[in-house]
C-alpha positions as CSV (number, residue, x, y, z in Angstrom):
1,M,15.1,9.1,3.9
2,R,11.4,8.9,4.7
3,T,8.5,10.1,2.6
4,T,4.8,10.9,3.2
5,I,2.4,11.7,0.4
6,R,-0.5,14.1,1.0
7,Q,-3.2,15.0,-1.5
8,I,-4.4,18.6,-1.6
9,G,-6.9,18.9,-4.4
10,D,-5.2,17.7,-7.5
11,V,-1.7,18.3,-6.1
12,S,0.4,15.6,-4.5
13,V,2.7,16.9,-1.8
14,I,5.6,14.5,-1.0
15,D,7.0,15.4,2.4
16,L,10.6,14.3,2.5
17,S,12.9,14.0,5.5
18,G,16.5,12.9,5.7
19,R,19.4,13.1,3.3
20,I,19.1,12.6,-0.4
21,T,22.5,11.4,-1.6
22,I,23.9,8.7,-3.8
23,G,22.7,5.5,-2.2
24,E,20.4,7.3,0.2
25,G,16.9,8.2,-1.0
26,G,17.3,9.1,-4.6
27,V,15.8,5.9,-5.9
28,M,13.0,6.1,-3.4
29,L,12.2,9.6,-4.5
30,R,12.1,8.5,-8.2
31,E,9.8,5.6,-7.4
32,Q,7.4,7.8,-5.5
33,V,7.2,10.2,-8.3
34,R,6.8,7.5,-10.9
35,E,4.0,5.9,-8.9
36,L,2.2,9.2,-8.7
37,L,2.5,9.8,-12.4
38,E,1.3,6.3,-13.2
39,S,-1.8,7.0,-11.1
40,H,-2.4,10.1,-13.2
41,Q,-1.2,12.6,-10.5
42,R,0.5,15.2,-12.6
43,H,1.0,18.1,-10.1
44,I,3.7,17.3,-7.6
45,V,5.3,19.4,-4.9
46,L,8.5,18.1,-3.2
47,N,8.5,19.4,0.4
48,L,12.2,19.7,1.2
49,R,11.8,21.4,4.6
50,H,13.3,18.4,6.5
51,V,16.0,17.5,4.0
52,P,19.2,18.9,5.5
53,Y,21.5,17.9,2.7
54,M,21.4,16.7,-0.9
55,D,24.4,15.9,-3.1
56,S,24.6,16.2,-6.8
57,A,23.3,12.6,-7.2
58,G,20.2,13.7,-5.3
59,I,19.8,16.7,-7.5
60,L,20.1,14.5,-10.5
61,E,17.3,12.3,-9.2
62,M,15.1,15.4,-8.8
63,V,15.9,16.5,-12.3
64,N,15.0,13.1,-13.6
65,C,11.7,13.3,-11.7
66,H,11.1,16.8,-13.2
67,K,11.8,15.4,-16.7
68,L,9.5,12.4,-16.3
69,A,6.7,14.6,-15.0
70,K,7.1,17.0,-17.9
71,E,7.1,14.2,-20.4
72,R,3.7,13.1,-19.0
73,G,2.2,16.6,-19.0
74,G,2.9,17.4,-15.4
75,A,5.4,19.4,-13.2
76,V,7.5,19.0,-10.1
77,K,7.9,22.0,-7.9
78,L,10.0,22.5,-4.8
79,L,8.9,23.7,-1.4
80,Q,11.2,25.1,1.3
81,P,14.6,23.7,0.3
82,A,17.1,24.1,3.1
83,E,20.1,26.4,2.6
84,K,22.5,23.6,1.7
85,V,20.1,22.2,-0.8
86,R,19.6,25.7,-2.4
87,D,23.4,25.9,-2.5
88,V,23.7,22.6,-4.4
89,L,20.9,23.7,-6.8
90,Q,22.8,26.9,-7.5
91,I,26.2,25.3,-7.9
92,T,24.8,22.8,-10.4
93,R,22.7,25.5,-12.1
94,F,19.5,23.6,-11.6
95,D,17.9,26.4,-9.7
96,D,16.6,27.6,-13.0
97,V,15.0,24.3,-13.7
98,F,12.7,24.2,-10.7
99,E,10.0,26.6,-9.5
100,T,10.7,27.0,-5.8
101,Y,8.3,28.2,-3.1
102,Q,8.6,29.1,0.5
103,D,4.8,28.8,1.2
104,E,2.9,25.6,0.6
105,R,-0.3,27.5,-0.4
106,D,1.7,29.4,-3.1
107,A,3.2,26.2,-4.4
108,I,-0.2,24.5,-4.7
109,A,-1.8,27.6,-6.3
110,S,1.0,27.8,-8.9
111,F,-0.6,24.8,-10.7
């Protein structure tokens, strides 16, 4: 998995690419979010446009990121999850945990 962080106003957008599965990317995602929160960045959008697949371990890492952000007064929102990622979110019933957007401007404005 690869990540790039962009700052748009007070929102940090993490562009992710590659699979997020057990052993692939989950820890990297958590560390990226933790670093942002430690630098007082509380509004985080995970751009999942280029994540073709995520297993339940990857979803759990996203939930942990969401929980950590919430504990620190912030939020993690999702942008453009691929169909297979949406399916895993629905199967695990975490689709109700995350606000999900198809348009980056809408995701950023939601903060």
